[in-house]
C-alpha positions as CSV (number, residue, x, y, z in Angstrom):
1,M,-0.2,-0.1,-0.2
2,H,3.3,2.5,0.3
3,H,3.8,1.9,-3.7
4,L,2.3,5.1,-4.5
5,L,4.3,6.7,-1.8
6,R,7.8,6.5,-2.8
7,P,7.4,8.0,-6.4
8,L,5.0,10.5,-5.0
9,R,8.2,11.7,-2.3
10,H,11.2,11.2,-4.6
11,A,9.4,12.4,-8.1
12,R,10.7,15.3,-9.9
13,T,9.5,18.6,-9.8
14,T,6.9,19.1,-12.8
15,A,2.4,25.2,-16.2
16,V,0.8,28.5,-16.1
17,V,-0.7,29.8,-13.4
18,S,-3.5,31.8,-14.3
19,A,-7.4,32.5,-13.7
20,A,-7.9,28.9,-15.4
21,L,-5.8,27.9,-13.0
22,M,-7.5,29.1,-10.0
23,A,-10.7,27.8,-11.5
24,A,-9.3,24.3,-11.5
25,V,-9.1,24.3,-8.0
26,T,-12.3,24.9,-7.1
27,T,-14.1,22.0,-4.8
28,H,-16.1,19.8,-6.8
29,A,-18.4,16.8,-5.9
30,V,-18.3,13.8,-8.3
31,T,-21.1,13.0,-10.1
32,P,-22.8,9.9,-9.8
33,A,-21.3,8.5,-13.5
34,E,-18.0,9.6,-11.9
35,S,-18.2,8.1,-8.4
36,G,-17.7,4.5,-9.5
37,Y,-13.9,5.5,-11.1
38,V,-12.6,7.0,-7.3
39,G,-9.8,4.8,-5.8
40,E,-6.4,3.6,-6.8
41,Y,-5.3,1.8,-9.7
42,R,-1.8,0.5,-9.9
43,G,0.4,-1.4,-12.9
44,G,3.5,-2.0,-14.8
45,S,5.9,-4.5,-15.8
46,V,9.2,-6.2,-13.9
47,D,11.0,-2.3,-15.2
48,T,7.9,-0.1,-14.8
49,V,5.4,1.2,-12.2
50,A,2.3,2.8,-13.2
51,Q,0.2,4.6,-10.8
52,L,-3.0,6.7,-11.2
53,A,-5.3,8.0,-8.0
54,L,-8.7,9.3,-9.1
55,L,-10.1,11.5,-5.8
56,D,-13.5,12.2,-4.9
57,D,-13.0,16.1,-5.8
58,N,-12.0,15.5,-9.9
59,T,-8.6,16.0,-9.1
60,Y,-5.8,13.1,-10.0
61,C,-2.2,12.0,-9.3
62,F,-0.5,10.1,-12.3
63,A,2.8,8.4,-11.5
64,F,5.2,6.4,-13.9
65,T,8.5,5.1,-13.2
66,G,10.6,3.1,-15.8
67,G,14.2,3.5,-16.7
68,A,15.3,7.3,-17.2
69,L,11.9,8.4,-17.0
70,D,10.5,9.2,-13.4
71,L,6.9,11.2,-14.0
72,L,4.7,12.7,-11.9
73,A,1.4,14.6,-13.3
74,A,-1.9,15.7,-11.5
75,G,-4.8,17.7,-12.9
76,R,-8.6,16.6,-13.2
77,W,-10.8,14.5,-14.5
78,K,-14.2,14.3,-15.5
79,A,-16.5,12.0,-17.2
80,E,-16.9,12.1,-20.8
81,G,-18.8,9.9,-23.1
82,G,-18.4,6.2,-22.0
83,G,-15.0,6.9,-20.1
84,I,-13.5,10.2,-18.3
85,R,-10.7,12.6,-19.2
86,L,-7.5,13.3,-17.5
87,Q,-6.0,16.7,-18.2
88,Q,-2.9,18.0,-16.6
89,V,-2.3,20.9,-14.9
90,R,1.2,22.0,-13.8
91,Q,2.7,25.3,-12.8
92,E,5.2,26.5,-14.7
93,Q,9.0,26.1,-13.9
94,T,12.2,26.8,-15.5
95,L,13.4,24.6,-18.1
96,F,16.8,24.9,-17.0
97,P,17.0,24.3,-12.9
98,A,20.3,25.6,-11.6
99,F,21.9,25.3,-8.2
100,S,24.2,27.3,-6.3
101,S,26.9,26.7,-3.7
102,K,30.1,28.2,-2.1
103,V,33.6,26.4,-2.8
104,E,36.2,28.5,-0.3
105,A,39.2,27.5,-2.7
106,Q,37.8,29.3,-5.8
107,G,37.7,32.6,-4.0
108,A,36.3,35.4,-6.6
109,M,36.3,33.2,-9.2
110,V,32.7,31.4,-10.6
111,E,32.5,28.2,-12.2
112,F,29.8,26.4,-14.2
113,D,29.1,23.0,-14.3
114,F,26.7,21.5,-16.8
115,H,24.7,18.0,-16.0
116,G,25.4,16.8,-20.1
117,Y,22.4,13.8,-19.1
118,T,19.5,16.0,-18.9
119,L,20.6,18.7,-21.1
120,S,21.4,16.0,-23.8
121,N,17.1,16.4,-23.7
122,A,17.3,19.5,-24.7
123,R,17.1,20.5,-28.4
124,A,19.7,23.4,-29.0
125,P,20.5,24.6,-25.3
126,V,22.6,28.1,-25.5
127,F,24.4,29.9,-22.7
128,A,25.7,33.6,-21.9
129,V,26.7,35.7,-18.8
130,S,26.7,39.5,-18.2
131,A,27.9,41.7,-15.6
132,D,24.9,43.5,-15.2
133,D,21.1,43.2,-15.9
134,K,21.6,44.2,-19.8
135,V,20.6,41.0,-21.9
136,P,23.8,39.8,-24.1
137,A,23.0,40.3,-28.0
138,T,24.2,37.0,-28.9
139,L,24.5,33.4,-27.0
140,R,26.4,30.6,-27.7
141,P,25.6,27.2,-28.4
142,L,26.6,24.9,-25.5
143,F,27.2,21.5,-27.4
144,T,27.9,20.0,-31.1
145,E,25.1,18.0,-31.8
146,G,25.1,14.5,-29.9
147,N,28.1,15.8,-27.4
148,S,25.9,16.3,-24.3
149,N,25.1,13.0,-23.6
150,W,28.6,11.7,-23.6
151,S,29.3,12.9,-20.1
152,E,27.6,13.9,-17.1
153,S,29.7,16.9,-16.4
154,Y,30.5,19.5,-19.0
155,K,32.9,22.3,-16.9
156,L,33.9,26.1,-18.1
157,P,36.8,27.8,-16.9
158,A,36.4,30.0,-13.9
159,M,35.8,33.1,-14.7
160,P,35.5,36.6,-12.3
161,A,33.1,36.9,-10.1
162,E,32.1,40.3,-11.5
163,S,31.4,39.3,-14.9
164,V,28.9,37.1,-14.3
165,R,26.3,38.5,-11.8
166,Y,24.0,37.3,-14.4
167,F,23.5,34.3,-16.6
168,Y,21.4,33.2,-19.6
169,L,20.4,29.7,-20.4
170,G,17.9,29.0,-23.6
171,D,16.6,26.4,-25.7
172,L,14.8,26.4,-29.5
173,V,11.0,25.7,-28.6
174,E,7.9,25.9,-30.9
175,E,5.6,28.0,-29.0
176,S,2.5,27.3,-31.2
177,P,1.9,25.3,-34.1
178,G,2.9,26.3,-37.3
179,K,4.9,29.1,-36.3
180,P,8.6,29.6,-36.3
181,P,10.9,28.5,-33.6
182,V,12.4,30.8,-31.2
183,V,14.6,30.8,-28.1
184,K,13.6,30.9,-24.9
185,V,15.8,32.6,-22.6
186,V,15.9,32.0,-18.7
187,Q,17.7,34.8,-16.9
188,Y,19.1,34.0,-13.4
189,R,21.1,36.4,-10.9
190,L,24.2,35.3,-8.8
191,E,23.6,36.4,-5.6
192,S,25.8,34.5,-3.7
193,G,28.1,31.2,-4.5
194,N,30.3,30.4,-6.7
195,S,29.7,27.2,-8.1
196,V,26.7,26.5,-10.6
197,R,25.4,23.0,-11.6
198,V,22.7,23.3,-14.2
199,G,20.6,20.7,-15.9
200,F,17.4,20.4,-18.0
201,D,13.7,19.3,-16.8
202,E,12.9,17.6,-19.9
203,L,9.6,16.9,-18.1
204,Q,8.5,20.7,-17.8
205,A,9.2,20.4,-21.5
206,M,6.7,17.8,-22.3
207,P,3.1,18.5,-23.8
208,L,0.9,18.7,-20.8
209,M,-1.2,15.0,-20.6
210,D,-4.6,14.6,-21.9
211,Q,-6.0,11.2,-21.9
212,R,-9.1,9.1,-21.7
213,A,-9.5,6.3,-19.6
214,E,-12.5,3.6,-19.0
215,L,-13.5,0.9,-16.6
216,K,-14.2,-2.3,-17.7
217,G,-15.8,-4.4,-14.7
218,Q,-13.2,-3.2,-12.3
219,M,-10.2,-2.7,-14.6
220,L,-9.1,0.5,-15.7
221,F,-7.8,1.0,-19.6
222,L,-5.6,4.7,-19.7
223,S,-5.6,5.2,-23.1
224,G,-6.7,1.8,-24.3
225,S,-3.9,0.0,-22.3
226,R,-4.4,-1.8,-19.1
227,L,-3.4,-0.3,-16.2
228,G,-4.8,-2.0,-13.0
229,Q,-7.9,-3.1,-11.1
230,R,-9.3,-0.4,-8.8
231,R,-8.9,-0.6,-5.1
232,P,-9.8,2.0,-2.3
233,L,-7.9,4.9,-1.5
234,N,-5.5,4.3,1.7
235,P,-6.0,7.4,4.1
236,E,-1.9,7.6,4.1
237,V,-1.9,7.6,0.3
238,L,-4.7,9.8,0.0
239,K,-2.7,12.6,2.3
240,A,0.9,11.9,0.2
241,V,-1.1,12.2,-3.0
242,R,-2.6,15.6,-2.1
243,S,0.6,17.1,-0.6
244,G,3.6,15.8,-2.7
245,C,1.3,15.9,-6.2
246,I,-1.9,17.7,-6.3
247,D,-1.4,20.6,-3.9
248,P,1.9,21.8,-5.6
249,A,0.5,21.3,-9.4
250,L,-3.1,22.7,-8.5
251,K,-2.5,25.7,-5.8
252,P,0.0,28.3,-7.0
253,G,2.8,29.0,-4.2
254,V,2.6,25.2,-2.7
255,P,6.1,23.9,-3.2
256,R,6.7,20.0,-4.0
257,P,8.5,18.6,-1.1
258,L,12.1,18.6,-1.4
259,K,13.9,15.1,-1.7
260,P,16.3,14.3,1.2
261,G,19.3,16.7,1.3
262,Q,18.2,18.5,-1.9
263,N,18.3,22.1,-1.9
264,R,15.7,24.5,-3.6
265,G,17.1,25.8,-6.8
266,L,18.2,29.8,-8.1
267,E,14.9,31.6,-9.0
268,P,15.0,33.0,-12.7
269,V,14.9,37.0,-12.7
270,K,12.9,36.6,-16.0
271,T,12.0,34.3,-18.8
272,F,11.6,35.9,-22.8
273,T,11.9,35.1,-26.1
274,V,14.6,36.1,-29.0
275,S,15.3,34.7,-32.7
276,P,17.1,32.2,-33.2
277,S,19.5,34.5,-35.4
278,A,20.9,35.7,-32.0
279,V,22.7,32.5,-31.2
280,Q,26.4,32.9,-32.8
281,G,29.5,31.7,-32.4
282,K,31.0,28.2,-32.0
283,P,29.9,25.7,-29.3
284,F,31.5,26.0,-25.7
285,F,32.0,22.3,-25.7
286,E,32.4,20.7,-29.2
287,A,33.1,17.0,-30.2
288,K,35.3,15.3,-27.9
289,A,36.4,11.5,-28.1
290,N,33.7,9.2,-25.8
């Protein structure tokens, strides 16, 4: 009965806080047609675990663990046709989580360490630094194509702290179908610390979950695939689902619990877009032998 708690407490942080999001947290009561769906469902294989909790206020939490993917999604569900529809909601998070620490030996020099494994999921990551709040006219590619999945760490030579009071990370994105891609850039201010670790949140870049589910007897099928038998929600699991999954997604300002020993990352100053023509120069990290 504790299988659901484990991924909830250790899953990664996972869209837009708006009036629509505020409406999504209004209390609902399930209809008679929906009440038969309330419960917990588990499925998977030797290498994967999928778990879904459907609550009686029409909120849900879906957790999936398998291989390199650790997914946690929350949102609302409602009756539709002969089944239900699950629509994910998430608060907007940065694509590039950044963490700073103090290394006394480095003194007034700042070192950037890029996590290659996660950044290999970015489309075309770029980077720049500045001494003040003025956005640089150009940004350089971080990697040559395919380079960032060869190693876990990529470190830049240490730079004087006064030259890197701000740093910028971006990726090529398509904001809407049919429109030209743009570079979405996140600006950070380095208030303290002289060692910065940067990664990429591939779950934040994924499309929002929008799936149908249907009960056949007591077996739930999610998007046509068998998930698991309906079972009552254990009170302990229900508490973990609300605090670790649903509330952080549906209620603005509610943070997701951290993993043991994990620190909260730097908060972005702002996010903006620039033209792909702003990406210039050779990559910071060029191809090297594996």
